[in-house]
N, C-alpha and C positions, 0 to 999 in steps of 0.2 A: 504494500500500500504506500505508494509514493505521493508526495505532495508537500507544499510548504506550510499549509495550515493544518496543524495537528492539535486541536483543542484538548484541554484536559477536562475530564468529567468533573473534577473537584472545583473547577472555576465556573461551572455552569449550573444553573438551577436544574432541578430534576426534570421539569418539563422540557427545557431546551436540550438537555442531554438526550432525552428520549426522542425528540424531534430530529436531532443530528444523527442518531443511530438509525432512525427510520429512513432518512435519505441515503445513508451509506448502504444499508441493506437493500433499499429499493434500487440503487444503482447496480449492485451486485446481481440481484435477481433479474433486472431488466437485461443485463448482459447475457445471463444464462438463458432467459426465455427467447430472446431474439437471435442470439448468436452461438449458443452452445456452451458447454461447461468450460472449455478452454478459455473462452473470452472473459471469464470471471477474474482472471489474473490481471486484467486491465482496470479493475476497481482501484480507485485512488481517492485520496481525501479531498483534493481540489475539485475533482469532477462533480462531486455531490453539490457543490455551490450552484451549479446550473439548475439542478432540481429544486434546490431551496429558493432560488430567485424566482422561478416560475410560481411556486406555491405561495411565496410571500406577496405576490401581486394579485392573487385570485381570492375573492371574498369567500370565507368559510371553507377553504380548501382542506385544512387540517382535519376538519370534522366530516368531510364528504367521502362517501364510499367511492367516488370517482378518483380521488387522489390518495386514498389510504385503504389498505387491506391488512388483514392479520395473516402473517406468514407462519408456516409450520416450524417445528423445532429445527434448529441449526446447530451443528457442532461449534461454530464460531461464536454462538450466543450461549454456550453452555447447555445446549439442547433445550432451549426455551423458545416459546412463541413470542412474537413481537409485532407491533404495528409497523408497516413499511410503506414508504412512498411508492406510488404507482402513477400511471397515466403518462401524459405527454412530457411532463418535466423530467421524469426518470428516463424515458426513452431518448430524449434529446441529450441528457447527460451521458447516457450509454453510447450514443453515436459519436459524440465529441471525444469521449474518453478512448473509444476504440481507435479512432483515426489518429489521435495524438499518441496513443501507445504504440501504434504501428510505426509512427515517425520516430519515436524514441528507440524502437527496436532497430530500425534502419540506421540510425545514428550510431548505435553500438556496433553494428556490423561494419560500417564505414571506418570506425575507429579501431576495429579489431579488438574490442574489449573482452578480456577473459576468454570464455568459451567461444565467443564470436570470432576469435582468431582462427578457429578450425573450419576448414572449408565445408565439411558435411553439416556442421551445426549452423554455419552462416547461411547455407543454401536452404536448410529447413526453415530457418527464421525468416528468410526473405519470402518464402511461400506463405507463411503465416501472416506476415505483414501485408502482402498483397490481398490475401483473403479478408483481413480485417478492414483494409481500405474499402473494398467492395461492400462489405457488410455494413460499415458505417455510413457509406453513401446511400445504401438502400434504406436504412432506417431514417436517416436525415431527410431523404427525398420524400418518404411517407409523411413526414411532419412539415414539409415545405421548406426545409433548410438545406441549402446546397453546401455540402462539405467540401466542394472543390476549392473554396477559399482557404480551408485549412490545409489541404494538400498542396496548393500553390504556395502558401506561406512556408511550408516545410521544404519544398523544392528550392525556393529562393534562399533559404537559410544557408545551405551548403555553399552556394555561390558567393554570398556575402562574406562568409567566414574565410573563403579562399582568398578574397581580395583584401581582407582587413590587415592593416599594418599599424605600426606604432604611430600614434597621432590620429588614427581613424576614430571619429566620435563613437562612443560606446553605444549611444542610442541608435546608431545606424545598424549595429549588430543585433539589437533587440527588436528592431521594427517588425520582422516577420512574426515573431511570437506575439507582439502587441496586436497585430492585425488579426491573427487567428482568435485570440481570446476576446477581442472586441466584438467580433462577429458572433461568437457564441453567447456572450453576455447580452448583447443587444437583441438577439432573436428571442430571448426569454420574454421580452415585452410583447412580441408578436403573438407568442403562444398564449400569453395571459390576457390578451385583448387590451393591452395598455400601450398603444403606439406612442403616446407622449413620453413614455419612459425610455424609449429606445436610445435616444441621444445620450442621456446621462449614463445609462448602463453600458453603452459602448465605450464611453470615456472611462468608466470604472474598470471595464474589461481590459482596455488598452493598458492602463496603469498596472492592473493585476498581472498581465502578461510580462510587463517590464520587470516587476518584482520577482516573478517566478524565474525569469532568465538570470537576473542579477544574483539572486540568493543562491541559485544552483551554482553559478560561477564562483561565488565567494566560498561556498562550502567545499567545492571540489578543487580549488586552486592549488592547494598543497599536493594533493594526490595527483592532479594532472601534471604538475611540474616534475614529480618523481617518475611518472610513467611516460612523459613526453607527449601527453595528449594535448589537444588544442583547448585553450581556455580564453574567453573573451577579454578578461582583465589583463592577462599576460600579453596577449596578442596586440592589444591596443595600447599597452603601457599605462593603463588606468590604475591609479592607486586606490587602496581600500577606503581612504577618506572621501574621495570623490564618489566611489560606489555607494558609500553610506549616505552621502548627501542626496544622491539620486533616489535611493530607496526611501529616505525620509520624506522627500518631496512627493513621491508616488503614494505613500500612505496617506498623506494629507489630501492629495488629489482624489483618492478613492472615497475618503470621508465626505468631501465636498460634493462629489457626484451622487453619493447615497442621499445626501440631504435634498438634492434636486429630484429624487425619484419618489414617486407616490406608491407606497406600500400599503397593503391591507394589514398585514402583520409582519413587520420587518425585524422582529427581535432577533431571530436566529441569524439572519443575514448581517444585522448590525454587529452581533458578537463576533462572527467569523471575519468580516471584512473591516471592521473598525478597530477591534481590540486584538483578536488573534493574529491579524496580519502584522500589527506592530510587534507583537511578541516574536513572531517569526523573524523579523529583522533583528531584534535584539539577540535572538538565539544564534542566528547565522554569523553575526559579527562578534559573538562571544562576550557581549556586554551584559550588564545587569539591567534591571528595570529602569526605564528612563526617570521614574519618579524617585528612585532611591540612589541614583548615581551621584557621586560627590559633586559633579559639575552642575547638577540641577540646583545646588544651594548657592551658586555664585550670585544669582540675581537677588538673593536675600543678604548678601554680604557675608556669607559663611563658607564659601568654597575655597578651593586651592588658590584662586586668584588673589585672595586676601591673606595668603600665607598661613592659613589655619590648618594644622594637622589634625584631621578628624579622629585619628587613632589616639591622640593625646588628650582628648576631652575628659575632664574629671566630672563625673556625674554625681549629683548630690546623693548622699547615703540616707536611706530610710531610717527613721528613729522612732522611738516610742514603743518598742517591743519589750514588755516587762519580762519576757522569758529569755532574753539574751539574744545577741546577734545570730541570725540564721536559725533560731529555734522556733518551734511552733507549739501552741498549746495542745495540739493533737498528736505530737510526737510521743513515743513511749516515755512514760513518767510524767507527762504533762497533765494538767487538769481535764483536758478534753479527751484523753485516751481512755477507751473502755477499761473498766477495772479488771476484767478477765481476759483482756487481749482480744484480738480479732479471731474469728473462727478459722481453723486451718483451711486452706484452699482444697477444693475437691480434686482428688488425684485425676490426672488425665486418663482418658480411656485408651488403652493400648491394644493393639492387634498383633497377631503373630506375623511371621515373615510372609507366609503365603497369602493370608487375607489382606495384609497391607499392600503387597505387590498387585493383587487383583484389583483392589480399590484404586491404587495409583494408576493402573492401566486404564480404568474406566474414566478417571478424571482427566487423564492425558488425551484419550481418544475423543472425549467430548469437549476438549479445549477449556475445561474449567480451570486448569492450572494457570492459564494465561489470560483468559478473557473475563474472569469474574473478579470483583473487587477483593474477595476473600474466599477461602475454602478451609476445610478441616484437614489437618495433616493425616494422611492415611494410616500412620502407625501410632502416633501418640494423641491424636485428636485435638492438637493445639490449633489455634486460629493462625492461618498464614495469609499473606497478601498475594494476590495474583501477580504473575510475572509482568503483566502489562499495566499494573496499577500504579507503578512508579511514574512520576511526572515532574515537570519543572514548576510546580505550583508555587514554591517558596520564593520565586522571583518577585512576585508582587504582593506577598503577604503583608498586610498592614498598610498598604497604600491605596489611594483612591484611583482606580484604573481609568476613571472618567475625567480626572483632573486635567483641565487645560486643553482637552481635545475639541471642545466646542461642538460635540456631536451627540451628546447624550440628553438632549432636551425631549426625547421621545418617551421618557419614563419606562424604558425597557427593563425587564427583569433579566439582567444579564449575569446574575450570579456573581457580581463583583463585590 
């Protein structure tokens, strides 16, 4: 599941997390239903934004049987049923994802990355890529969307990269990606029956494509230099500071475009494109949350520009504890401690080797080890966190994620 937007469930309200998963599963099932099981590997986190944009512009879509259905148990959901997105939005997301995935596959073939450097593997991959191009065009044509604009953008990309030299504007290299994503974002307004939204959504899509290209280049620059692969930052001689400036400008532009778009329920889109997009930039450049970065204090006369070493701040010590520094009245021996002590903890439930292995196999085969927030250890019964439950939530703990972005006047429940 590739993509630059990877929201954490702990930063989203329960309703928005459910809606996000509904679009992700809806994209996966749309790929399966229209293009077969193999096409499901094209499921990606960014593609579901297309589905979410369509639904956000349609009145009552989330509660309509036309746009939602209950899917059966799936191993990737811990064998649980769930509501999933369906309809034209999911199918458009599937068509776009399939065409762009085929382009990414051809790019790996041209660069001879990994297994793609072997001729038999590359030949098989080219066959799959051509099949996906035709399948995506067929689905897009059924919705009235011409995927030729996506294919054309991909074809132009290789030519532009071949001509890029030191001093070539970086935005010249990102233009094909911007054009492709602008077309996909803009067509969501057509499917939703909101033609007035097409222009601002095309602008949001153009800037989103720029971000996707730049962040991918930033994250891969070190690896590309080691392997000798082409990288837009290295090829054009663009520094990371300039790339960061372009990314920050693009994030602001996306927010402004969203403010000019009329949504029926734009909370999920707002979270993904206004907040998670900014976190993606921070993550790619290895920085901390913009609100807690030391430079953010400069405007208040407290930053490094004023010669203040934040690590040397002396914080006032709390006083007035009659039980002594660091002591609690509820500690052993204190007045609040139960006279007979706490009851001993219940011993964990233990299983034998065979029973534990059998249960572990069941948890693994149903993906509950990775896809659930928590599960019970097969042998000792202790509570364990799922492998995928770790996240970068602590980046913005304690800060107002809406501070200063001038985009949160919608009263959205973004779980911030």
